[in-house]
C-alpha positions as CSV (number, residue, x, y, z in Angstrom):
1,M,185.2,-148.2,76.6
2,M,182.4,-146.1,76.7
3,A,184.6,-143.6,78.8
4,C,187.2,-143.9,76.0
5,C,185.0,-143.4,73.0
6,G,183.5,-140.7,75.0
7,D,186.6,-138.7,75.6
8,S,187.3,-139.1,72.0
9,M,184.0,-137.7,70.7
10,E,184.4,-134.9,73.1
11,D,188.0,-134.2,71.6
12,E,186.5,-134.6,68.1
13,E,184.2,-132.0,69.1
14,N,186.5,-129.6,70.7
15,G,188.6,-130.0,67.6
16,K,185.5,-129.1,65.5
17,K,184.7,-126.2,67.5
18,M,188.1,-125.0,67.2
19,E,188.3,-125.3,63.2
20,A,184.9,-123.1,63.4
21,D,186.4,-120.8,65.7
22,Q,189.3,-120.6,63.3
23,D,187.0,-120.3,60.1
24,T,185.3,-117.4,62.3
25,N,188.3,-115.8,62.8
26,K,189.7,-116.2,59.0
27,D,186.4,-114.6,58.1
28,H,186.1,-111.6,60.6
29,A,190.1,-111.0,59.4
30,K,188.9,-111.5,55.3
31,R,185.9,-109.0,56.4
32,S,187.9,-106.7,58.3
33,K,190.6,-106.6,55.3
34,L,187.4,-106.1,52.7
35,G,186.3,-103.4,55.1
36,W,189.5,-101.4,55.1
37,F,189.7,-101.6,51.3
38,W,186.4,-100.4,50.9
39,S,187.0,-97.7,53.3
40,L,190.2,-96.6,52.1
41,L,188.5,-96.6,48.6
42,L,185.8,-94.3,49.9
43,L,188.6,-92.2,51.6
44,I,190.2,-91.7,48.3
45,F,187.2,-91.0,46.3
46,G,186.2,-88.4,48.9
47,A,189.8,-86.9,48.5
48,V,189.4,-86.4,45.0
49,V,186.1,-84.8,45.4
50,I,187.2,-82.4,47.7
51,T,190.3,-81.7,45.9
52,M,188.3,-80.9,42.7
53,S,185.9,-79.0,44.6
54,V,189.0,-77.0,46.0
55,L,190.4,-76.4,42.7
56,T,187.4,-75.2,41.2
57,I,186.7,-72.7,44.1
58,L,190.2,-71.7,44.0
59,K,190.0,-71.3,40.2
60,Y,186.6,-69.2,40.4
61,F,188.6,-67.0,42.7
62,D,191.5,-66.8,40.5
63,Y,188.8,-65.7,38.1
64,L,187.4,-63.0,40.0
65,K,191.1,-61.9,41.0
66,K,191.7,-61.1,37.3
67,G,188.8,-58.8,37.2
68,R,186.3,-61.2,35.2
69,G,183.8,-61.8,37.9
70,P,180.3,-60.2,38.1
71,H,180.4,-58.4,41.2
72,H,184.2,-57.5,41.5
73,H,185.5,-53.8,40.9
74,Q,186.5,-54.0,37.3
75,E,189.2,-52.1,35.4
76,I,188.0,-49.4,33.1
77,V,189.0,-49.0,29.3
78,E,189.4,-45.4,29.5
79,N,189.1,-44.4,25.6
80,Y,186.1,-46.9,25.1
81,A,184.7,-45.4,28.3
82,N,185.3,-42.2,26.6
83,A,183.8,-43.2,23.2
84,L,180.6,-44.6,25.0
85,G,179.9,-41.5,26.9
86,I,180.2,-39.9,23.5
87,S,178.2,-41.9,21.8
88,M,175.2,-41.8,24.1
89,Q,174.9,-38.3,23.6
90,F,173.7,-38.5,19.8
91,F,170.5,-39.9,21.4
92,D,169.9,-36.2,22.9
93,V,170.7,-34.5,19.8
94,Q,168.2,-36.6,17.8
95,K,165.1,-36.1,20.5
96,S,161.6,-34.8,19.4
97,G,159.4,-33.4,21.9
98,K,159.5,-31.4,24.9
99,L,163.4,-31.6,26.2
100,V,163.7,-32.6,29.6
101,N,167.2,-32.1,31.2
102,N,168.3,-30.8,27.9
103,K,171.9,-31.2,27.7
104,I,172.6,-30.2,24.0
105,V,172.5,-26.6,23.9
106,W,172.0,-25.6,20.1
107,R,168.5,-27.9,20.6
108,G,165.4,-27.2,21.7
109,D,161.7,-28.4,21.7
110,S,160.3,-29.6,18.3
111,A,157.6,-31.7,16.8
112,L,155.5,-30.7,19.8
113,H,152.0,-31.5,18.0
114,D,152.9,-34.4,16.2
115,G,149.9,-36.9,16.1
116,S,147.7,-34.0,17.4
117,G,145.6,-34.6,14.3
118,E,144.7,-38.2,15.3
119,N,144.4,-37.0,18.9
120,L,147.6,-38.8,19.7
121,D,150.5,-37.4,21.4
122,L,153.5,-38.5,19.0
123,S,156.0,-35.4,19.9
124,K,158.5,-37.8,21.5
125,G,161.0,-40.2,19.5
126,L,164.0,-40.1,18.0
127,Y,164.7,-38.2,14.2
128,D,166.2,-41.2,12.6
129,A,169.3,-39.8,10.9
130,G,170.0,-36.2,9.1
131,D,166.6,-35.4,8.3
132,L,163.5,-34.9,10.4
133,M,161.6,-38.1,9.7
134,K,160.2,-40.6,12.5
135,F,160.3,-44.0,10.7
136,G,159.0,-46.5,13.1
137,F,160.8,-49.6,11.9
138,P,164.3,-48.4,12.4
139,M,163.6,-46.7,15.6
140,A,162.2,-49.9,17.4
141,F,165.3,-51.8,15.9
142,T,167.1,-49.1,18.0
143,A,164.9,-49.1,21.0
144,T,165.8,-53.4,20.3
145,V,168.9,-53.0,20.2
146,L,169.7,-50.5,23.0
147,S,167.4,-52.6,25.5
148,W,169.6,-55.5,24.5
149,A,172.6,-53.5,25.2
150,I,171.5,-52.8,28.6
151,L,170.5,-56.4,29.8
152,E,173.7,-57.9,28.7
153,Y,176.1,-55.0,29.9
154,G,174.1,-52.5,32.1
155,D,177.0,-53.4,34.9
156,H,179.5,-51.9,32.5
157,M,177.1,-49.0,32.0
158,N,177.1,-48.1,35.4
159,A,180.9,-48.7,36.1
160,V,181.3,-45.4,33.9
161,K,178.0,-43.5,34.9
162,Q,176.4,-44.2,31.7
163,L,173.6,-46.7,32.6
164,E,170.8,-44.0,33.4
165,H,171.4,-41.8,30.3
166,A,170.7,-45.0,28.3
167,Q,167.6,-46.2,30.6
168,E,166.3,-42.5,29.9
169,S,167.1,-42.6,26.5
170,L,165.1,-45.9,26.0
171,K,162.4,-44.5,27.4
172,W,161.9,-41.5,25.2
173,I,161.6,-43.7,22.5
174,T,158.9,-46.4,24.0
175,D,156.9,-43.9,25.2
176,Y,156.3,-42.9,21.6
177,L,156.0,-46.3,20.9
178,I,153.2,-47.0,23.6
179,N,151.6,-43.7,22.0
180,A,151.6,-44.9,18.7
181,H,149.7,-48.3,19.3
182,P,146.4,-47.0,20.2
183,S,144.4,-50.3,19.8
184,Q,145.3,-53.9,19.2
185,N,145.5,-54.2,15.5
186,M,146.8,-50.7,14.6
187,L,150.1,-49.1,14.7
188,Y,151.3,-45.9,13.1
189,I,154.5,-46.3,11.9
190,Q,155.9,-42.8,10.2
191,V,155.5,-39.3,11.2
192,G,156.0,-36.9,8.4
193,D,156.1,-37.0,4.8
194,P,159.6,-38.4,3.6
195,D,159.4,-36.9,-0.2
196,L,158.2,-33.2,1.6
197,D,160.7,-33.7,4.4
198,H,164.0,-34.2,2.0
199,S,162.6,-31.1,0.0
200,C,163.4,-28.9,2.9
201,W,166.8,-28.2,4.8
202,E,166.1,-26.6,8.4
203,R,166.0,-26.9,12.1
204,P,163.5,-29.1,13.6
205,E,162.7,-26.2,15.9
206,T,161.4,-24.1,13.4
207,M,160.1,-26.8,10.8
208,S,156.3,-25.8,9.7
209,E,155.4,-28.3,6.9
210,K,152.6,-30.8,7.4
211,R,153.6,-33.9,9.3
212,P,151.0,-36.7,8.2
213,L,150.7,-39.9,10.0
214,T,151.4,-43.4,8.1
215,Q,149.7,-46.3,9.9
216,I,149.2,-50.3,9.4
217,N,146.4,-52.2,10.3
218,T,144.2,-55.1,9.5
219,T,143.4,-54.3,5.8
220,F,147.2,-52.7,5.3
221,P,149.4,-54.9,7.4
222,G,153.1,-54.7,8.2
223,T,154.5,-57.2,9.9
224,E,157.9,-57.1,10.3
225,V,157.5,-53.2,11.5
226,A,154.6,-54.5,14.2
227,A,156.9,-57.4,15.0
228,E,160.1,-55.1,15.7
229,T,158.0,-53.2,17.6
230,A,156.9,-55.8,19.6
231,A,160.5,-56.7,20.5
232,A,161.2,-53.4,21.1
233,M,158.6,-53.1,24.0
234,A,159.6,-56.9,25.0
235,S,163.2,-56.4,25.4
236,A,162.4,-52.9,27.1
237,S,160.3,-54.4,29.8
238,L,162.9,-56.4,30.8
239,V,165.0,-53.3,31.3
240,F,162.8,-51.4,33.1
241,R,161.3,-54.5,35.4
242,R,162.9,-53.9,38.6
243,I,162.8,-50.0,38.4
244,N,159.1,-49.2,37.3
245,S,157.0,-52.7,37.3
246,S,154.0,-50.9,35.9
247,Y,155.7,-49.4,33.0
248,A,157.4,-52.9,32.2
249,N,153.8,-54.3,32.5
250,L,152.5,-51.7,30.0
251,L,155.5,-52.4,27.8
252,L,154.6,-56.0,28.1
253,M,151.0,-55.8,27.3
254,H,151.8,-53.7,24.2
255,A,154.3,-56.5,23.1
256,R,151.8,-59.5,23.3
257,Q,149.1,-57.6,21.3
258,L,151.8,-56.5,18.6
259,F,153.1,-59.8,18.0
260,T,149.7,-61.2,17.6
261,F,148.7,-58.5,15.4
262,A,152.0,-59.1,13.5
263,D,151.5,-63.1,13.0
264,T,147.9,-63.0,12.4
265,Y,147.8,-60.6,9.7
266,R,150.9,-61.3,7.7
267,G,152.0,-58.9,5.2
268,S,155.0,-56.5,4.4
269,Y,154.7,-52.9,5.0
270,S,156.8,-52.4,1.9
271,M,153.4,-53.5,0.0
272,S,151.0,-51.9,2.1
273,V,153.2,-48.6,2.2
274,P,154.8,-48.7,-1.0
275,Q,156.4,-44.8,-0.2
276,V,159.0,-46.7,2.5
277,Q,160.8,-48.5,0.1
278,K,162.9,-45.4,-1.1
279,Y,163.9,-45.6,2.4
280,Y,163.7,-48.5,4.5
281,N,162.4,-51.1,2.3
282,S,161.9,-54.6,4.0
283,T,163.3,-58.0,2.5
284,G,160.9,-60.1,4.7
285,Y,159.2,-60.6,7.8
286,E,159.9,-63.9,8.7
287,D,163.0,-62.8,10.7
288,E,161.0,-60.2,12.9
289,L,158.6,-62.8,13.7
290,L,161.2,-65.1,15.3
291,W,162.8,-61.9,16.8
292,A,159.7,-60.9,18.5
293,A,158.8,-64.5,20.0
294,T,162.2,-64.9,21.1
295,W,162.3,-61.6,22.9
296,L,158.7,-62.3,24.3
297,Y,160.0,-65.4,25.4
298,H,162.7,-63.8,27.4
299,A,160.4,-61.5,28.8
300,T,157.6,-64.1,30.2
301,R,159.1,-67.7,29.9
302,D,155.9,-68.4,28.2
303,R,156.7,-71.7,26.4
304,S,154.7,-71.0,23.5
305,Y,156.9,-68.3,22.2
306,L,160.0,-71.2,22.4
307,E,157.9,-73.7,20.5
308,Y,157.0,-70.9,17.8
309,V,160.7,-70.3,17.1
310,T,161.7,-74.0,17.2
311,D,159.3,-76.6,16.8
312,I,156.6,-74.5,14.5
313,N,158.4,-71.9,12.3
314,G,162.3,-72.7,12.8
315,Q,162.7,-74.9,9.7
316,A,160.7,-72.2,7.6
317,F,161.6,-69.0,8.7
318,A,165.2,-69.3,10.7
319,N,167.7,-69.7,7.6
320,W,169.7,-72.4,9.5
321,G,173.1,-72.9,8.5
322,I,173.1,-69.5,6.4
323,P,175.4,-67.1,8.0
324,T,173.8,-63.4,7.3
325,W,174.6,-59.9,8.4
326,F,172.9,-58.4,11.3
327,S,171.0,-55.4,10.5
328,W,167.7,-52.9,11.1
329,D,166.2,-55.1,8.1
330,N,167.7,-58.5,8.8
331,K,167.5,-59.7,12.5
332,H,168.9,-63.1,11.4
333,A,172.3,-63.2,12.6
334,G,171.1,-61.5,16.2
335,L,168.4,-63.9,16.3
336,Q,170.8,-66.6,16.2
337,V,173.0,-65.2,18.9
338,L,170.5,-64.6,21.2
339,L,168.8,-68.0,21.0
340,S,172.2,-69.5,21.3
341,R,171.9,-67.8,24.8
342,I,169.6,-70.4,25.9
343,N,171.1,-73.1,24.5
344,I,174.7,-72.4,25.7
345,F,173.4,-71.7,29.1
346,G,170.5,-74.3,29.5
347,S,167.3,-74.3,30.5
348,E,165.3,-76.8,32.5
349,D,161.9,-76.2,30.5
350,V,163.1,-76.9,27.3
351,S,162.0,-80.0,25.6
352,E,163.7,-82.5,23.4
353,T,162.8,-80.9,20.1
354,E,163.0,-77.3,21.2
355,N,166.4,-78.2,22.1
356,L,167.0,-79.3,18.7
357,G,166.0,-76.3,17.5
358,L,167.9,-74.3,19.5
359,Q,171.0,-76.4,18.6
360,M,170.6,-75.2,15.0
361,Y,170.6,-71.5,16.1
362,R,173.9,-71.9,17.7
363,R,175.3,-74.0,15.0
364,T,174.3,-70.9,13.0
365,A,175.8,-68.6,15.1
366,E,179.0,-70.2,15.4
367,S,179.2,-70.0,11.5
368,I,178.7,-66.4,11.8
369,M,181.6,-66.4,14.3
370,C,183.6,-68.3,12.1
371,G,183.0,-66.1,9.2
372,L,184.1,-63.1,11.1
373,L,187.4,-64.4,12.4
374,P,190.2,-62.9,9.8
375,D,192.3,-66.1,10.0
376,S,189.4,-68.7,10.2
377,P,189.0,-71.4,7.0
378,T,185.8,-70.2,6.3
379,A,186.5,-66.2,6.9
380,T,184.5,-63.9,5.1
381,S,186.1,-61.8,2.0
382,S,184.1,-58.9,2.5
383,R,186.6,-56.6,4.5
384,T,189.0,-53.7,3.3
385,D,192.5,-54.2,2.9
386,S,192.9,-53.2,6.6
387,G,190.5,-55.8,7.9
388,L,187.2,-53.7,8.4
389,I,183.9,-55.6,7.6
390,W,183.0,-54.0,4.9
391,I,179.2,-54.9,3.0
392,V,177.7,-51.8,1.3
393,K,179.0,-48.6,0.3
394,W,175.6,-46.8,2.0
395,N,176.2,-46.5,6.0
396,S,179.0,-49.1,5.4
397,L,179.6,-48.9,9.5
398,Q,176.4,-50.8,10.4
399,H,177.9,-54.0,9.5
400,P,181.2,-54.2,11.0
401,V,179.8,-52.6,14.2
402,A,177.0,-54.8,14.2
403,S,179.0,-58.3,13.6
404,A,181.5,-56.7,16.6
405,F,178.5,-56.0,18.7
406,L,177.4,-59.4,18.4
407,A,181.4,-61.1,18.4
408,V,181.8,-59.8,21.7
409,L,178.2,-61.0,23.2
410,Y,178.9,-64.5,21.6
411,S,182.6,-64.5,23.2
412,D,181.5,-63.6,26.5
413,Y,178.6,-66.2,26.4
414,M,181.4,-68.6,26.1
415,I,183.2,-67.6,29.0
416,T,180.3,-67.3,31.0
417,S,179.2,-70.8,30.5
418,G,183.1,-72.0,30.5
419,T,182.6,-73.5,26.9
420,E,186.5,-72.8,25.9
421,T,186.9,-73.7,22.3
422,L,185.2,-72.6,18.8
423,Y,185.5,-74.8,15.8
424,C,185.6,-73.5,12.6
425,S,186.3,-76.4,9.7
426,G,188.9,-77.8,11.9
427,K,190.8,-75.1,13.4
428,S,190.2,-73.8,17.2
429,Y,189.5,-70.5,18.3
430,Q,189.0,-69.1,22.1
431,P,186.6,-66.5,22.9
432,H,189.5,-63.9,23.0
433,D,189.8,-64.1,19.3
434,L,186.4,-63.3,18.8
435,R,187.2,-60.0,21.2
436,K,190.1,-59.2,19.6
437,F,188.3,-58.9,16.2
438,A,185.7,-56.7,17.6
439,I,188.1,-54.5,19.3
440,S,189.6,-54.2,15.7
441,Q,186.7,-52.8,14.3
442,V,186.3,-50.6,16.9
443,D,189.5,-49.2,16.8
444,Y,189.4,-49.0,13.2
445,L,186.3,-46.3,13.6
446,L,187.6,-44.3,16.3
447,G,191.1,-43.6,14.1
448,K,193.3,-46.7,13.5
449,N,192.6,-46.4,9.9
450,P,194.0,-45.4,6.8
451,M,192.7,-41.8,7.1
452,E,193.7,-41.7,10.5
453,M,190.4,-40.3,11.6
454,S,187.7,-40.6,14.0
455,Y,184.5,-41.6,12.3
456,L,182.7,-40.9,15.7
457,V,182.1,-37.0,16.1
458,G,183.5,-35.4,18.9
459,Y,186.1,-38.3,19.6
460,G,189.8,-37.3,19.2
461,N,191.3,-34.5,17.3
462,N,190.3,-35.3,13.8
463,Y,186.6,-36.3,12.8
464,P,183.9,-34.9,10.0
465,L,182.9,-31.6,10.2
466,Y,180.4,-31.4,7.5
467,V,178.3,-34.1,9.0
468,H,175.2,-34.8,6.8
469,H,172.6,-33.6,9.5
470,R,169.8,-30.4,9.2
471,G,170.2,-29.1,13.2
472,S,174.0,-29.4,13.1
473,S,174.8,-28.0,10.1
474,I,172.4,-24.8,10.8
475,P,173.2,-22.3,13.2
476,A,171.2,-22.2,16.7
477,N,169.6,-18.8,16.2
478,A,169.0,-18.9,12.6
479,N,165.3,-18.8,11.7
480,T,165.0,-20.6,8.6
481,G,162.0,-22.0,6.4
482,C,161.9,-25.1,4.4
483,T,164.1,-23.9,1.5
484,D,165.9,-21.2,2.7
485,G,167.9,-23.0,4.6
486,F,169.5,-25.0,1.8
487,K,172.3,-22.2,1.8
488,W,173.5,-24.0,5.1
489,L,173.5,-27.3,3.2
490,E,175.7,-25.6,0.3
491,S,178.0,-23.5,2.8
492,E,181.6,-24.5,2.6
493,S,182.1,-23.6,6.1
494,P,182.4,-26.4,9.2
495,N,179.0,-27.4,10.9
496,P,178.1,-24.7,13.5
497,N,176.8,-27.3,16.1
498,V,178.4,-30.4,17.1
499,A,176.4,-33.6,16.1
500,I,178.0,-35.0,19.3
501,G,177.9,-38.8,19.3
502,A,176.8,-39.1,15.6
503,L,178.5,-42.0,14.0
504,V,178.7,-41.2,10.4
505,G,177.9,-43.5,7.3
506,G,181.6,-44.9,7.2
507,P,184.6,-45.2,4.3
508,F,184.5,-46.6,0.8
509,L,185.8,-49.5,0.3
510,N,189.1,-48.4,-0.8
511,E,189.2,-46.8,2.8
512,S,188.5,-43.3,1.8
513,Y,186.3,-40.6,3.3
514,I,185.0,-37.5,1.8
515,D,184.2,-35.1,4.1
516,S,181.1,-33.4,2.5
517,R,177.5,-32.2,3.9
518,N,176.3,-33.2,0.3
519,N,178.0,-36.6,0.5
520,S,175.3,-38.7,2.5
521,M,176.2,-42.0,1.5
522,Q,179.2,-41.5,4.0
523,G,178.6,-38.3,5.8
524,E,174.8,-39.4,7.4
525,P,174.5,-40.6,11.0
526,T,171.9,-42.8,12.2
527,T,170.4,-43.8,15.7
528,Y,170.6,-47.5,15.0
529,N,174.3,-47.3,14.3
530,S,174.6,-45.4,17.4
531,A,172.6,-48.2,19.6
532,L,174.7,-51.0,18.1
533,L,177.9,-48.9,18.7
534,V,177.0,-48.5,22.5
535,G,176.3,-52.1,22.5
536,L,179.8,-52.9,21.3
537,L,181.4,-50.1,23.6
538,S,179.5,-51.5,26.4
539,G,180.9,-54.9,26.2
540,L,184.5,-53.6,25.9
541,V,184.8,-51.0,28.3
542,T,185.4,-52.8,31.2
543,S,187.5,-56.1,31.8
544,S,184.8,-58.3,32.9
545,Q,184.3,-60.7,30.3
546,M,180.8,-62.1,32.0
547,V,177.3,-61.8,31.3
548,K,174.0,-62.6,33.8
549,S,170.4,-63.8,33.6
550,Y,168.0,-61.2,32.2
551,T,165.5,-61.7,35.0
């Protein structure tokens, strides 16, 4: 029995062992199946990741192949390259001081003693238009826009051999602005008496009337002009950072001081200097404060400047949600686009509240862009029958050129960041729609208009011959005084000297243009229009639509 029972127990134990082994084998098989499942899942996931990566890389290389990459050889648009080279020359036409490597044969040294009464050298800078005045407010704006153009499209300029020319023209202005700021809370904003200047018609090389200086200070503040000058110096410091670091640091020091001066002693220069109301009257300084702080943030990455334009003053100063027109007087539209750059490309050092402010700037910029697109539900009606943006009769081309420049910038911001769509009240647009609008504006002023004429002097075969411009209208060998030069103003002969690169004021709303030297409303060119045009043409001169970091 014991033997029998022992055998039975042994068989039972063996049976249990076999069952356990079978369970173990089943468990191993189950685990093996699960292992294969997870391995297969990981393999599929890895394949998807690799496929997406390969497609992204191929897409990028295809992007470069099409000529849109920042380092790839770009196709040059010849007519815009030609127009850009011509436009750049107007800065040479307008130079004051002892000229260096002068390329304008009918120009010579002028205003060599500007500022000497205050022991300052204010001989450089640019005459702002067809007269011989140096107005600091529009001159500083010219420098800011020219800096912006170089920072965004310096590679494009270099591709058509215009970068060095642009940098030299910018430095001619900033050299003047540095000397015009002899102490922290003082800025000379004007050279010459505009009433006296406008009572004369003479060449800059022979002018002999007194040229008094006008300053702003703590007693007579001028927030907008001080802030615009700060913006000019901050943006220019970015331009010169890699090619002349000591000069860039000097510009940045002045920019910081001028912004503090502008913000601490708030007051309009139109009130402190009533005389400017007839020429460059300011409608407010809040936009310039934001504009200057934004450029200082780009130049320094100091968070306090970003906080200034978002948390502290965004709600009060920025006109969020209200589209405006970009000009020497109103910087809001340019500001919205410039700050959109930060929001579109992203920044690691932006707080949640700052980002909310940046989103408001971007939404306003989008509203501006939607207003420019001709078939948008919110398109502006302020256009000629041929589609040119038209706001005011004086210097009418300023607004279409400025608007087109902003449209090219925003289009390129979208492309660089991979933002494919702009939504305008339920209708969608792509970056190329903005670029198409910009092209329509520049093509209009270059000759595709009812007058079949170019508004850019020197471009094409049909452009204005009676430009409202003193130096251009008087023979280079004429030695005129203050008043006897008026015979050249009244002359029926075309200007003896071509003001190469001058962008005249532009057409009336009915798209007509009267080519008369006495028609300053339509026929007087300005340096700030030229800066905007240089920016616009630089954005269109190559097939590239990529922008890069300022730093």
